[in-house]
Structures are given as structure tokens and as C-alpha cells.
C-alpha atoms as a printed R data frame, in Angstrom:
    type eleno elety resid chain resno       x      y       z
1   ATOM     1    CA   MET     A     1  51.985 62.908  66.806
2   ATOM     2    CA   THR     A     2  50.413 66.091  68.019
3   ATOM     3    CA   ARG     A     3  52.282 69.436  68.015
4   ATOM     4    CA   LEU     A     4  52.115 69.506  71.702
5   ATOM     5    CA   ASN     A     5  53.900 65.605  71.960
6   ATOM     6    CA   ARG     A     6  56.375 66.902  69.143
7   ATOM     7    CA   LEU     A     7  57.550 69.917  71.434
8   ATOM     8    CA   ARG     A     8  57.418 67.881  74.727
9   ATOM     9    CA   LEU     A     9  59.996 65.418  72.664
10  ATOM    10    CA   ALA     A    10  61.850 68.251  71.601
11  ATOM    11    CA   ILE     A    11  62.391 69.597  75.238
12  ATOM    12    CA   ALA     A    12  63.116 65.841  76.334
13  ATOM    13    CA   ILE     A    13  65.963 65.289  73.739
14  ATOM    14    CA   SER     A    14  67.570 68.754  74.446
15  ATOM    15    CA   THR     A    15  67.406 68.096  78.329
16  ATOM    16    CA   MET     A    16  69.335 64.676  77.652
17  ATOM    17    CA   ALA     A    17  71.884 66.399  75.556
18  ATOM    18    CA   LEU     A    18  72.545 68.931  78.085
19  ATOM    19    CA   SER     A    19  73.009 66.485  80.931
20  ATOM    20    CA   LEU     A    20  75.304 64.257  78.969
21  ATOM    21    CA   LEU     A    21  77.598 67.458  78.384
22  ATOM    22    CA   PHE     A    22  77.437 68.612  82.049
23  ATOM    23    CA   VAL     A    23  76.770 65.174  83.933
24  ATOM    24    CA   GLN     A    24  78.828 62.811  81.929
25  ATOM    25    CA   PRO     A    25  82.301 63.455  83.735
26  ATOM    26    CA   ARG     A    26  80.732 62.241  86.819
27  ATOM    27    CA   LEU     A    27  79.061 59.131  85.350
28  ATOM    28    CA   ALA     A    28  82.479 58.013  83.835
29  ATOM    29    CA   PHE     A    29  83.814 57.778  87.387
30  ATOM    30    CA   ALA     A    30  80.538 56.974  89.576
31  ATOM    31    CA   GLY     A    31  81.815 53.583  90.535
32  ATOM    32    CA   GLU     A    32  84.838 55.216  92.184
33  ATOM    33    CA   SER     A    33  84.461 56.090  96.140
34  ATOM    34    CA   SER     A    34  85.834 58.957  97.300
35  ATOM    35    CA   SER     A    35  88.600 57.113  98.900
36  ATOM    36    CA   THR     A    36  90.048 56.084  95.797
37  ATOM    37    CA   ARG     A    37  90.735 59.757  94.764
38  ATOM    38    CA   LEU     A    38  94.113 61.048  95.402
39  ATOM    39    CA   ALA     A    39  93.848 63.216  98.549
40  ATOM    40    CA   SER     A    40  96.526 65.514  97.332
41  ATOM    41    CA   ALA     A    41  98.437 66.899  94.328
42  ATOM    42    CA   THR     A    42 102.114 66.820  93.722
43  ATOM    43    CA   PRO     A    43 102.983 69.661  91.374
44  ATOM    44    CA   VAL     A    44 106.179 69.778  89.330
45  ATOM    45    CA   ILE     A    45 107.809 72.723  88.302
46  ATOM    46    CA   GLU     A    46 108.296 72.473  84.141
47  ATOM    47    CA   SER     A    47 110.517 75.523  83.974
48  ATOM    48    CA   VAL     A    48 111.613 78.750  85.764
49  ATOM    49    CA   SER     A    49 113.048 81.896  84.255
50  ATOM    50    CA   ASP     A    50 113.640 85.231  85.994
51  ATOM    51    CA   THR     A    51 110.078 86.227  85.524
52  ATOM    52    CA   LEU     A    52 108.288 83.286  84.382
53  ATOM    53    CA   ALA     A    53 107.273 79.715  85.924
54  ATOM    54    CA   PHE     A    54 105.313 76.792  84.682
55  ATOM    55    CA   ILE     A    55 103.696 74.657  86.808
56  ATOM    56    CA   ARG     A    56 102.038 70.990  86.304
57  ATOM    57    CA   TRP     A    57 100.272 68.322  88.428
58  ATOM    58    CA   THR     A    58  98.141 65.522  87.769
59  ATOM    59    CA   THR     A    59  95.226 64.079  89.631
60  ATOM    60    CA   GLN     A    60  92.106 61.892  89.173
61  ATOM    61    CA   ASN     A    61  89.747 63.356  86.908
62  ATOM    62    CA   PRO     A    62  87.882 65.419  89.192
63  ATOM    63    CA   GLY     A    63  84.504 65.086  87.516
64  ATOM    64    CA   GLY     A    64  81.820 67.972  87.304
65  ATOM    65    CA   THR     A    65  81.692 70.404  84.588
66  ATOM    66    CA   ILE     A    66  83.940 69.838  81.711
67  ATOM    67    CA   LEU     A    67  85.352 73.522  81.845
68  ATOM    68    CA   HIS     A    68  87.758 73.626  84.766
69  ATOM    69    CA   TYR     A    69  90.829 76.024  85.877
70  ATOM    70    CA   ALA     A    70  93.921 75.045  87.110
71  ATOM    71    CA   VAL     A    71  94.726 77.272  89.943
72  ATOM    72    CA   VAL     A    72  98.021 78.344  91.479
73  ATOM    73    CA   ARG     A    73  98.000 80.554  94.799
74  ATOM    74    CA   TYR     A    74 101.165 82.091  95.317
75  ATOM    75    CA   GLY     A    75 103.323 84.617  97.451
76  ATOM    76    CA   LYS     A    76 106.603 85.436  98.771
77  ATOM    77    CA   ASP     A    77 105.390 84.485 102.376
78  ATOM    78    CA   PRO     A    78 104.344 80.788 102.862
79  ATOM    79    CA   ASN     A    79 101.348 81.992 105.127
80  ATOM    80    CA   ASN     A    80 100.199 84.676 102.847
81  ATOM    81    CA   LEU     A    81  99.584 83.309  99.269
82  ATOM    82    CA   ASN     A    82  97.818 86.248  98.234
83  ATOM    83    CA   LEU     A    83  98.455 86.074  94.579
84  ATOM    84    CA   THR     A    84  96.675 84.016  92.098
85  ATOM    85    CA   ALA     A    85  97.291 82.508  88.597
86  ATOM    86    CA   GLU     A    86  94.881 80.208  86.725
87  ATOM    87    CA   SER     A    87  94.387 78.417  83.502
88  ATOM    88    CA   PRO     A    88  91.310 77.210  81.767
89  ATOM    89    CA   THR     A    89  91.419 73.505  80.703
90  ATOM    90    CA   ARG     A    90  88.836 70.945  79.735
91  ATOM    91    CA   ILE     A    91  88.067 67.476  81.227
92  ATOM    92    CA   ASN     A    92  88.110 64.577  79.047
93  ATOM    93    CA   PRO     A    93  85.527 62.297  80.569
94  ATOM    94    CA   GLY     A    94  86.944 59.295  79.158
95  ATOM    95    CA   HIS     A    95  90.028 59.679  81.033
96  ATOM    96    CA   SER     A    96  90.784 58.715  84.491
97  ATOM    97    CA   GLU     A    97  93.345 61.202  85.372
98  ATOM    98    CA   MET     A    98  93.719 65.100  84.748
99  ATOM    99    CA   VAL     A    99  96.861 66.944  83.815
100 ATOM   100    CA   PHE     A   100  96.632 70.683  84.900
101 ATOM   101    CA   ARG     A   101  98.984 73.151  83.887
102 ATOM   102    CA   VAL     A   102  99.454 76.887  84.887
103 ATOM   103    CA   ARG     A   103 101.891 79.775  83.827
104 ATOM   104    CA   VAL     A   104 102.731 82.220  86.240
105 ATOM   105    CA   ALA     A   105 103.935 85.549  85.278
106 ATOM   106    CA   ASN     A   106 105.373 88.774  86.160
107 ATOM   107    CA   LEU     A   107 107.541 87.232  88.709
108 ATOM   108    CA   LYS     A   108 110.702 89.298  90.370
109 ATOM   109    CA   PRO     A   109 114.278 87.827  89.242
110 ATOM   110    CA   GLY     A   110 116.075 85.917  92.321
111 ATOM   111    CA   THR     A   111 112.892 85.724  94.393
112 ATOM   112    CA   THR     A   112 111.750 82.699  96.036
113 ATOM   113    CA   TYR     A   113 107.811 81.825  95.591
114 ATOM   114    CA   TYR     A   114 105.712 79.692  97.878
115 ATOM   115    CA   TYR     A   115 102.838 78.115  96.339
116 ATOM   116    CA   LYS     A   116  99.929 75.622  96.507
117 ATOM   117    CA   VAL     A   117  97.850 74.455  93.412
118 ATOM   118    CA   SER     A   118  94.028 73.363  93.427
119 ATOM   119    CA   SER     A   119  91.368 73.238  90.724
120 ATOM   120    CA   GLU     A   120  87.707 74.724  90.534
121 ATOM   121    CA   GLN     A   121  84.899 73.688  88.468
122 ATOM   122    CA   ALA     A   122  83.603 76.535  85.856
123 ATOM   123    CA   GLY     A   123  81.125 77.631  88.437
124 ATOM   124    CA   GLY     A   124  84.009 78.253  91.106
125 ATOM   125    CA   ILE     A   125  83.051 75.095  92.836
126 ATOM   126    CA   SER     A   126  86.499 73.988  94.175
127 ATOM   127    CA   ASP     A   127  87.513 70.291  93.629
128 ATOM   128    CA   PRO     A   128  88.749 68.324  96.650
129 ATOM   129    CA   VAL     A   129  92.386 67.895  95.586
130 ATOM   130    CA   THR     A   130  94.695 70.475  96.715
131 ATOM   131    CA   SER     A   131  98.773 70.220  97.259
132 ATOM   132    CA   ALA     A   132 100.998 71.495 100.157
133 ATOM   133    CA   VAL     A   133 102.770 74.584 100.226
134 ATOM   134    CA   ASN     A   134 105.828 73.914  97.625
135 ATOM   135    CA   GLN     A   135 108.455 76.634  96.568
136 ATOM   136    CA   PHE     A   136 110.705 77.857  93.612
137 ATOM   137    CA   THR     A   137 113.205 80.553  93.259
138 ATOM   138    CA   THR     A   138 113.348 82.444  90.017
139 ATOM   139    CA   ARG     A   139 116.722 83.003  88.241
140 ATOM   140    CA   PRO     A   140 118.456 86.238  88.630
141 ATOM   141    CA   ALA     A   141 117.638 88.725  85.994
142 ATOM   142    CA   ASN     A   142 119.250 88.150  82.656
143 ATOM   143    CA   ARG     A   143 120.240 90.774  79.884
144 ATOM   144    CA   MET     A   144 117.123 89.919  77.691
145 ATOM   145    CA   SER     A   145 114.413 90.559  80.317
146 ATOM   146    CA   ALA     A   146 116.676 93.740  81.433
147 ATOM   147    CA   GLU     A   147 116.039 95.027  78.135
148 ATOM   148    CA   LYS     A   148 112.505 95.032  77.885
């Protein structure tokens, strides 16, 4: 094998390896039509304190890049969700569903917040699944957080 052919072979193998890393999540669900995917996410408030909330939701595996971001857009006005919390997560191409979870911090005690959830690929491309606007209320200030 000539040096040029070895180089071509090495490039071909590298290209195949990279395509498995970035394309495999789409291939895992290539047989699904877009109509079988969930049209919206249904978030669940896992816990709420006076200054912190954890929000979780499950969707069909969105495919795309392995690295994704779970995104919560929130605010005190349901028509102005001007704050964002996000959390990186990795997709497992072998699973049909994806669980997203976000920690929303620096909240004001005893305050109602409105929010909606979505997710994005690493490059900023939005996934098609989002939620309706939901709400939660933080607990009143407690002694431990007031001492901080």
C-alpha cells in the first residue's frame, strides 16, 4: 500500500468515526416519522425552596448532537419570560427517551414564576419539543437562607 493510499484510508476511518459520534443519534431513530414524536414537553417541578427550583421533563430522544442543553425560560410575567437557566446533558442514542433537568437558582422568596421548557443541540439549534407556559411559587424566606 502506497503512502498516499494509507493517508486516504486514515482520513476515511477518521471521517467514519466522527460521523458515528455526531450522526448516530439521528440514525437510532431514523425509522420514526416526525408525527410519532411528542409535540410538547410536560415539565414537573421536582422541588422548590425559597430561592431554588428543580424542573424535569421527558421527551422522545431529539437526536442531533450528543451534547444538548436543557433550557428553562422564566420570569415573573407569563408574557415576558426574560430569564434563562440551562443545564448541559448528553443524549444516549440507544434510548428512545431523554430526561432533561434544570436547576433554577437565585429566585426571590414567596414569588410566583412562570416558565416554559425546551432543549437545544450544542450548536444552538432548537429541538422541536417545547412546553406550554407553567408556573410555580417559591416558598417564603426561611431563617437559613436569610442568614446567608
